N, C-alpha and C positions, 0 to 999 in steps of 0.2 A: 683583457680581451679586446680585440679590435672590432670594427664595424662588421667586417665580413664574418668573423667568427660568431659575433652576436646574432647576425642574420641567420646563419646556419643553425644556431641553437634554437632560435625562434621557430624556424621552419621544421625542426625535428620534433617539436612538441606534437605528439599524437593526440589530437582532441578526442577522438572516439574512445581510445583506450583509457584516457584519463577521465572521461565522463563515466565510463564503466566502473573505474576505481571509486569515483565519488559516489556513485549509486550504491555500490557494495558497502562502502564505509558508512553510509547513512541509511542503509536498508531498514534497520529496526525503527528508526524515526519515521520513515515513509510508511511502513506497514502500520505503525501505531496510528497514523492519521486515518487510515481505512478502518481500523478497529474502533476508533472513537466515533466515527460516523455510524458504524453498525450498532454500536452500543446505544446510540440515540435513535435507532430504528430507521436510519436513512441509508439509501443506496448511494452509488457514486455520483449521481446527479443531484444529491442532497434532497431527494424526494422520499416521503414516508413510504415504507414498503408494505406495512400492514399492521393490524392490531390483533391481539390474541382473542380468540373466540372462547365461549363458555366451555366447549368441549376440550380445547387445549388447556385452559386453566385448570379444569378438574383432573385431566390426565396428568398434568404436571404435579399436582398435589400428591398424587400417588407415586410417581416415578422420581421425584426430587431432582430436577435438573440443577445445573450449576447456578443459574439465575432464575428467580421466580417468573412465572408466566401468569400475569394477572389479567383478568377479563378487561378488555378495552385498552390495555397498555400497548405501547408500541413494541414491535418485535425487538429482542435484544440479541438474537442469534448465538446464544450460549446455552446449549442443552448439555452436551457432554464435554464441550471444549475442543473437540477434534477439529471442527471447522475454523473457529476463531483463532485458536492457538496454532493451527497449521498454516496460516496465511504467510506467504513469502512473495518476494519479487525477484524478477530476473530483468536483465537489460538486453534486449534483442532488437536488431534493426532500428537502432536509435529511439527505442521506446521502452518505457518501464512497463513490464507486464506483471499483473497480479495473478496469483493462483493460491490454492490451499491443498495441503496434504489430506485434508478432511472433507473432500468433496462428496464422499458417500456414494450411494447407489445412483442409478440413472435419474430417478425422480428428484432426488436432492440436488444433483448436479445441474439438472435442467432448471430447477427453481433458482439456484444461485446465479446461473447465467442469465435467465430471462428477467430476473428482478434486478440485475445489474449491481450485484453486491460487491464484486471485486474490482477495485479501482478508485480513482479520486476525481472529483469535479475539476473543471477547467480552472476555477479559482484556486483550489488546493494545488493543482498542477503548477500554476504560476508561482504559488508560494514555495513549492519544492524547488523550483528553478532559482528563485531570487533569494530565499532565506536559507535553504539547506545546501543546495549544490554549488551555487556561486562562490561562497566562501571557501569550500573545499577545493574547487577548481583554481581559485586564486592562489591558494597555498601550494597546490601541485605545480602550477605554472611558475610561481616564484622560485620554488625549489629547483625546477628544471633549468631555468635560465641562469641561476646563480651557481651552477655546478662548475 
């Protein structure tokens, strides 16, 4: 391959579509970062969302949620599993967007949104870029230019 051909190959690398491929390829890993924060009771700003009240703790003993709700313990966001297991990401307008198939009714959805439960902190975003996406993009780029 001569220099002109190599230059054309470089210019034909579609950065946006390859980022989208990299995000899709690593979506489970990215979603798991959000789930780990939620399991620790933290929102995407790495701030504590809340602690279980006596009412919630006693209600949970009767209804048997997936994870126990202990008085004073940090929220773990896993009652039926629909919210936590329904988390997914999409890549739109050069951004990774988080959502869940288990957003529930308007009250639950408002809580999820207002408490900033779906997403990742800037620190974790940087980690996604450097540790997760960059190696995939390098692989895609290398494959593209060596065709």
